[in-house]
N, C-alpha and C positions, 0 to 999 in steps of 0.2 A: 504493499499498501503506500503510495507517494506520501512525504513527508508535508506538513503544513507549508512549510516554505517552497516546496517543488510546485505545490498544487498553485500557491498564490503566483510565482514567477510563470507559470505557464499560462496562466488565465489572463495576466496582466499585461506581459511582456509584448505582446503583439500590439499592442496600444501605444507603445512607448515614443515612437516617431511621430505618429499625428499627433499627440499631445505634446510634444515638444514644438509643433509647428503652431498649434493652436494658442501655446502660452508665449511664443514668438510673436506672432499677430497682437495678442493683447498687449504686450509689454513693449514692443520695439525694439528688444535689447536680446542678443542671442545669450550673452552671459547671464542676464536675470532669468531669461527661460529656462536656461539649464539649473538654476539655481530653485526656481520655483517646481520644475519636474521632479526633482530630487525631493522636495517637500511634498509633493503629490503622492509619490510611492511611500514615505515615509507615513505619512496620514493613512493611505489606503491599507497598509501593512498592518498599521494600529488597530485599524476600525475592521478588519477583515472579517474577524469571528461575529460582527453585529451585522455584516452583510446580509440582508434578508431574501435577497433575489427580486424583490418587487420591481427594480428596473433592471436593466440589462447591465452587465458589468463595465460596457463602453461607457452608459449613460453616468453610471455611477462614478466611474474615474473623471470623466468630464465635469459632473458637479464638483467633485474634490478640485480639480485643477483650475477651473473657473475660479471659484471662491477663492483659492490661493492666490490667483492673480487680481483679483478685487481687491484683497487684504493688503497685498504688496503695492498696488496703485495707491490706495489710502494711505499707508503708511510714508511713500515716497513723496505723495503729492506732486511730482513732476511729471512734464508731458515731454516724450521723445520728439526730436523735430530734425528736419534736414535745413540746411541754410536757406534753401527757397522757402521754407515757413517763416522765417523770421523778418523778410522783408524784399523789396525788390532786387532785382538783378543788378550788379555795378554798371555804371555807365562812366566810371573814371579811368578804364583802360588797365592793362595788367600791371603796370607800376605802381597801382595802389592795391594793396592787399592787407586785409585786416589781420589782427595779432590770432595765434590759436587761443582758442576759449574753452579748454577742457572742461570747465565747471558747467558749461551746458549740457544738459542731458541729450546727447545726440543719438540718433537712430543709427542703429548697427546692422551691417549685412547678415544674412543666414548662410552657411555653407550647405549646399545641396545634400551634402554625404550624411549630414546629420540626420536628415528628415526623410531622405529618399530610400526606397528599399528594391533594389534591381529585381531581386527574386520575386517581388508581387506586384509591383506597381504596374496598371495597364497603361495604354495612352491616355484614356480619359481622365485618371488619377493625376498623370504628369502633367497634363494641361491646366487641370483646375488648380495644383498646386502652384504652377508657373504663374498664371493668373491672381493668385491669392496670397502670394509672397512676393509679389513685386513691391520694390521700394516705395513707388509713388502711392498705391493701394494702401500699404502698411503705415505710411505716414498719414495719409488720410484719415484712417481708422483712428490714429492718436489724437486726432482733433475731436472726437466723439466723447461726452461722458461715458464713464467706465461700463455704467451698466447698459447704456444703449450700445456700446462697442461690443459687449458679450452677448446681447440679443442677437445682433445682427451677424456675429460669426455664427452663433448656434444655429440660427434659422436659415441663413443664407449661404453660409459657407459648409457647415455640417450636416445642412440638411434634417436637422431634428425637429419634431413637431411641436407645434407651440404647447402643448401639455408637456413634453418632454423637456423644452427650455425653461417652461415656468418650474417645473421640478428641479432643474439645475440651479435656477435663479433664484428658488424660494420666492417666487410671486406667482399671481393670479395670471391666469390666462389672458385676460382683458389688459393687465399690466404690462405683460410682456409684447402683445401686438400694438399697445401706444408706444411703447419704448422703440419697437422695430420700425414703426411708421415715421417716428421723429430720426431716427437713426438713417432710414433710406432716404429721408429727405435732405439730409445734410451731405450725403456721401453720393459721389457722382456714380452713375450707374456703371457697374464693372465691366460688362459688355461693351458698352460705348466707348468706355475710358481705355479699354484694354489695349497694349502695344504687343504687337508680333514679335517679341524679343527671344528668337530661337537661338539655338546655338548654330550660328553660321562660322563653321569652321574656317571659310576662307576671310570672312572678315577679321576675325580673331587673330589669325595667322598674319595678317597683312599689318594688323596694329601693333601687334609682337615684334615683328620686323622693321617697323618706322621708328620705335622705340630704340631698339638695340641698335640700328644704322644711323640713328639720329637724322631720319630722313622726313623732313618737314612736308615735303610735297606728297610723298606717299600717303602721309598721315592727312593732308589735305584733301585727298581724293576719298576718304574714308568717312568724312563727317557730312552729315544731313546741315540744310539750311537753316534748320530749327534746333541745332544742337545745344545742349546745356553741359556746363561743368560744375559741379558741386566738390567740395573738398573739406568734409568736416575734419577736425574742429576749428577750421576756418571760417568764419561766418560770410565771407565775401564769395559770391557765385557769379558766374557768367551766362550770358543766353544769346545765342547765335552766332553764325559760322565766322564771321569776321573777329569779335571779341574771343571765343574761345581759341581760336586759331592763333591769334596774336599771343594769347598767355602761353599757349605751347611753346611758340615761337622763340619768346623773348625771356620767358621764366623757367622753361622746362627743358628744352632742347639745346641746351649750351655748351655740349661738348663733353658732357659727364657721361660715363658708361653706365648702361643699364641691363637689366636681365629682367626679362618677364616669364612668368611661367603662366600658363593657362589655367582657369579654376572654373568652378560653376556654383554661382550663389544667386539666390533669390529667384530661383527658376531661370536664370539664364545665364550668359556667358561673362566672364571676367579674367582678371589677369592679377598676380600677386607681382608686385613690382619690387626690384632691389636694386641699390645705387652702388657704384663701386666707391672703395675707401682707400685712403692712402697707401694701406698696406695690399691693396689688389683684391682683398675680399670684397663682397658684395654684402651689404647689409639691407634688412627689412626697412622697406619705407612706406607702402601703401598696398591696401586692398583694393583693386578696382572693379566695380559691377558695372557692366555695359549692357545700355539697351540698344538694340538693333532693330531697325524698321525698314522695310525695303531695300536690304542690303546696304544701308548705311547706319552709322552710329548717331543715335539721337540723343543719348546722354550717356556722360562719364561721371559715376559716383566714386570719387577718389578717397578712402577712408584712410587718413594718416593717423593710423592708430597700430603700432607694432605688436599690440597684445592680441588683435585679431588673428596674426599669423597661427598662433597655438590653436585657435578654433578651427582652422582651415587644415591642420594637420602638417604645418610648413615649419621649417628651420628660420631663425632669427637671422641668419648668415649663410652664404654659398660660398665656397672656397675657389680660388680663381681657376682651378682644373676643373670644376664642375662644368659638365655640359647637359644640356636638356637631351 
């Protein structure tokens, strides 16, 4: 007969990845989502003997995870943002750049490997996760009051019934429907707002080649006219082909050698950028999430946070002899 621990693991482990994605959507932070996921499983373990099967195991776990997220949001009182959520794009040119502001609670990227299951994910699951973990969508979610955010995610993303959502949030069905209506009114329609940010290998390869060869002309051919560049924790951001290209030409492609490793984040492509140091090694610089639309790059989110490299399973530095 299996032990209590083995039975608990068998019944709850299949939901771990989707629960992590749910916590990320709620909190806008991969690190916070990991912490809340651990708290969720600890609470579930402690309450396992009292689980009465009145709801499914999945609904029960989502109830614990959602309430843990709500508690975390209430404790922090902070709203995760991108630079574009703080004000308009810069019109001062690439020479004027704000200081790093690490005290602002910035939105973080989500490693696809942490929430994807190649053994079981079907194309519909992959497409839905790509749409619902896009940085623009997650950033919009953070603008909603916490319970409205939870109601929308449980109903529209996880497709729980109104009754199941009411049970998770410990609300009445009318209260859930009211919160959902208000959330939908404030959030852009996901289908209309969605960007087809697929893993376009050709564009990613050329993006890597442009930076490693310091080839601004190659990069110029990859950018859309409406391209945006955001670089948390720098609050300054740029919008439009001319401003973004000028920033790359004057502030980035200045002869410093770089190495870029392709990654997958927030349901789309990205790169981990390393910059050459005086001793020849390459130090971690940024995790960049790319949005690609119709074969061109529509947005570059460059997260200047070296702690994110660990989340993506990447080293802090590369030796001179390392080749991709």
